[in-house]
C-alpha positions as CSV (number, residue, x, y, z in Angstrom):
1,M,22.2,45.5,-56.8
2,P,21.4,49.4,-55.9
3,K,24.5,51.7,-54.8
4,S,22.7,52.5,-51.3
5,S,22.5,48.6,-50.3
6,L,24.4,47.7,-47.2
7,I,26.4,45.4,-49.2
8,N,27.7,47.3,-51.9
9,K,30.8,45.9,-53.6
10,K,32.9,49.0,-54.3
11,D,32.1,50.5,-50.7
12,L,32.9,47.0,-49.3
13,I,36.1,47.1,-50.7
14,A,37.5,50.9,-49.9
15,Y,35.9,49.6,-46.5
16,F,38.3,46.7,-46.7
17,L,41.3,48.5,-48.1
18,V,40.8,51.3,-45.1
19,A,40.2,48.9,-42.3
20,G,43.3,47.0,-43.4
21,T,44.8,50.1,-42.9
22,G,43.8,50.5,-39.9
23,A,44.4,47.0,-38.7
24,V,48.1,47.3,-39.5
25,V,48.3,50.5,-37.3
26,Q,46.6,48.4,-34.6
27,L,48.6,45.6,-34.9
28,I,52.0,47.2,-35.2
29,S,51.2,50.1,-32.1
30,G,49.7,47.1,-30.2
31,S,53.2,44.9,-30.6
32,F,55.6,47.8,-29.9
33,L,52.9,49.0,-26.5
34,R,53.0,44.8,-25.4
35,D,56.8,45.4,-24.4
36,Y,55.3,48.2,-21.6
37,M,52.1,47.2,-20.5
38,S,49.2,44.3,-20.1
39,Y,47.8,42.8,-23.2
40,S,44.6,44.0,-22.9
41,A,45.8,47.6,-21.9
42,A,48.3,47.3,-25.2
43,I,44.7,46.2,-27.5
44,S,43.1,49.1,-25.6
45,W,45.9,51.7,-27.0
46,A,46.5,50.4,-30.1
47,Y,42.6,50.9,-30.8
48,L,42.6,54.4,-30.5
49,I,45.8,55.1,-32.1
50,A,44.3,53.2,-35.4
51,F,40.9,55.5,-34.4
52,V,42.1,58.4,-35.9
53,V,43.9,57.0,-38.7
54,G,40.8,55.0,-39.3
55,F,38.3,58.0,-39.2
56,I,40.6,59.8,-41.8
57,L,40.9,57.6,-44.1
58,T,37.1,55.9,-43.8
59,K,35.7,59.9,-44.1
60,M,37.6,60.2,-47.1
61,F,38.0,56.9,-49.1
62,A,35.1,54.2,-47.7
63,F,31.7,55.9,-48.2
64,D,32.3,58.6,-49.8
65,A,31.9,61.2,-47.4
66,R,34.2,63.2,-48.4
67,N,32.5,66.5,-49.2
68,S,29.8,65.5,-46.9
69,N,30.2,69.0,-45.0
70,Q,28.9,67.3,-41.6
71,T,32.5,66.6,-40.4
72,R,31.6,66.9,-37.0
73,R,28.0,64.7,-36.9
74,E,30.0,62.1,-38.4
75,M,33.1,62.3,-35.9
76,L,30.4,62.3,-32.9
77,K,28.9,59.2,-34.8
78,F,32.1,57.5,-35.2
79,L,33.1,57.8,-31.6
80,M,29.6,55.9,-30.8
81,V,30.5,53.0,-32.6
82,A,34.4,53.2,-32.0
83,A,33.4,52.7,-28.3
84,G,31.1,49.7,-28.8
85,S,33.9,48.3,-31.3
86,W,36.4,49.0,-28.8
87,G,34.4,46.9,-26.1
88,I,34.4,43.9,-29.4
89,T,37.7,44.2,-30.1
90,V,39.1,43.8,-26.2
91,F,36.6,41.4,-25.4
92,F,36.9,38.7,-27.7
93,S,41.0,39.3,-27.9
94,V,41.0,38.9,-24.5
95,V,38.5,36.2,-23.8
96,T,39.5,34.4,-26.7
97,L,43.1,34.7,-25.5
98,K,42.4,33.1,-22.0
99,F,40.6,30.2,-23.5
100,V,43.3,29.5,-26.0
101,E,46.4,29.8,-23.3
102,K,43.8,27.8,-21.1
103,N,43.6,24.9,-23.5
104,F,46.5,24.6,-25.7
105,G,49.5,27.0,-23.5
106,E,51.6,29.5,-24.7
107,N,52.4,29.9,-27.5
108,L,56.5,32.1,-28.9
109,L,57.5,31.7,-32.0
110,N,61.5,33.1,-32.2
111,I,62.9,34.6,-35.3
112,S,66.2,35.6,-34.8
113,F,66.2,39.0,-37.0
114,I,63.4,40.4,-34.6
115,K,65.1,39.9,-31.4
116,K,62.0,39.3,-29.5
117,P,59.5,36.5,-29.4
118,I,56.1,36.7,-31.2
119,H,53.4,35.5,-28.9
120,L,51.3,33.7,-31.7
121,N,47.9,33.1,-29.2
122,E,47.9,37.1,-28.6
123,L,48.5,37.9,-32.5
124,F,45.9,35.7,-33.5
125,C,43.7,36.6,-30.3
126,Q,43.9,40.1,-31.7
127,I,43.1,39.4,-35.2
128,L,40.3,37.3,-34.6
129,G,38.7,40.5,-31.8
130,M,39.5,43.4,-35.0
131,G,37.9,40.7,-37.3
132,V,34.6,40.5,-35.2
133,S,34.9,43.9,-34.7
134,F,35.3,44.6,-39.0
135,V,31.8,43.5,-39.0
136,F,30.4,45.4,-36.7
137,N,32.0,48.7,-38.0
138,Y,31.0,48.0,-41.8
139,V,27.3,47.6,-41.0
140,L,27.0,50.9,-38.5
141,H,29.1,53.0,-40.4
142,K,27.1,52.2,-43.8
143,T,24.0,52.6,-41.8
144,F,24.6,55.0,-39.3
145,T,27.9,57.0,-39.3
146,F,28.0,58.4,-42.8
147,K,24.6,58.5,-43.4
148,S,21.7,61.1,-42.3
149,T,19.5,59.2,-40.1
150,G,18.2,62.4,-37.7
151,F,19.7,61.1,-34.8
152,Y,22.9,63.8,-34.6
153,D,20.1,66.5,-35.0
154,R,18.2,65.0,-31.8
155,L,21.2,64.2,-30.1
156,K,21.7,68.5,-30.1
157,R,18.0,69.1,-29.4
158,L,18.4,67.0,-26.2
159,V,22.1,68.6,-25.4
160,T,21.0,71.9,-25.9
C-alpha cells in the first residue's frame, strides 16, 4: 500500500496514539468540569482543552508535518475540522445519552476511593461521541489539514 493512501498503517497507529492521548485529556477534564456545569457544556469545554493538546501532538507525530513550515495554514484547517468534530462529539454524546436514559434510566457506579459516583451512561455516551469524531478527524486531517490542497491559498486570496 503506498504511503499516501488514506489507510496507511503507520499514520493510523500514530494518529490513534495521539488521539488516545487527547481522548484521555478530554475524558479527565470533562469529568472534573461536570461537577460545575451541564453535561453538554462540560463536553464542549473538555473538547476545547483537548483541541490544543491534539493540534500539537498531531502536527508533531501523526502525519509527519513537524517540519512542514505551514503551521498557520495547518492550524486554520485543523480549527475548521475541529469545529465539525466538536459538533459531532457533542451531538452524538447528548443524543445517545438522552436515548439511553429514556430507555434504561440513570446508571451510577460508586467506587469508594474515588469519593464521587461515576455516571456510566454519560461516560459511555461521551466515548461513543468521541469514537465517531475520531473517524471524521482522521479522514479530514489526513486528506485536508496536513496536506497541501490549495484551500488555504484560495481562502487567503478571498479574505485579502
